[in-house]
N, C-alpha and C positions, 0 to 999 in steps of 0.2 A: 504494500500500500504506500503510495507516494506521500511525502510530507510537504505540505504547502506552508510557507512562512510569509506572513505579512507584517509590516510595521503597523504601529497604532494609527499613523496617518492614513495608510492604505485601507485599513479596516473602516475608518471613519468615512472614507470616500465610497466604499462599496454601497451599492443601492440596496435598500431594505426591501426584502421580498414580501413583507407583510402589506396587505391591502388595507390601509388605515381606514378608508371610507367604509369598507365592509365590516371592520371591527367596531367602529363607532355606531353603525346602524344595526348591529346584531342585537337580537332580543335575548332574554334569559333562556327562552325555549331553544333557540338556535345554539347558544353557548352550551347548554346541557347536551344537545345532540352531538355537537363537535367533541365534547368530552367523552361521550360514549363511543363515538367512532374511533377516537384516539386511545381509548382505554385509560383515560385519566381518572384516578380515584382521589378525590379531594381529601379523604380521610388519611391518605398516606403522605400528603403534602405537609410541610411544616407550617408554623404560623407565619403570617405576613410580617416582614420586617423592613424597616426603612433604612436605606443606605444613603448617607449624605451625598450631595452632588459633588462632582469633581472640583477640586480646589486648584487654582492656578498657583503652583508652588512658587514660581519665580515672583509673581506679583505679591504673594503673601510675604515672602522673604524680604522683598524690597520695601513693602509697607512697614515691616518691622525694622528696617535699616540694618539688616544682618547680611554678612557674606554667606556664601554656601557653607563654608567651614564653621562659622559661628552658629548658623541655624542647625547644622547637623549635630554639633556638640551640645547646644542648649536643649535640643529635643531628643537626644540620644538616638540619632539616626545615622546610618553609614553615609559618609560624604558621597560616595559613588552612587548611592541610591538617589540622593538629591539631584545629582548631575543627570542621571538617567531620566528622572521624572521631568526635569526642566527641558531636556533635549527631546522629550517625547519618544524616547526609545523604549521606555517602560511606563506603565500606568500604575498608580498606587493601588494596592490590594484593598479590599473592603475595610479591614482593621486599620490600615494606614489612612484611608479616607476619613475614618472616624477621628483618628488622631489629628489629622490636618484640619478638619472641621472644628474640633475643639480648640486647636491653636488659633484658628482664625477668629473664634468667638472670644477667647480670654487667654491670650498668650502668656501673660504673667502668671496666672494660676497654674497653667500646664507646666511652665518652666519650674515653678516652686514644687509642684508635685513630683517632678522628675529629677530633682536635685539628688545627687548621690548622697547617701547617708541619711536621707529624710525618713 
């Protein structure tokens, strides 16, 4: 089986194959029928959870007036990870998105919580 690799930029440019108008116009009855056709059992799905939106790491860091190295040190993140996120070679994982969201909301509190020996 061939492995296809895409950058995050390429993935964002790919056309979504979902017919948004069909989804918006769907009735509960149609959705239930689609679930039956696909064999989806809601009882086996986990609870709905919200994932914070993507944070522009470079803008956040600049707003805080920190270098990449200072940001990485203050929030206990690998410098290379910060660089990868800012260059859009990698995207933050869900837990990282939560941390970045928290930093964007209250950077001083997060920095205090992460201080070594706290």
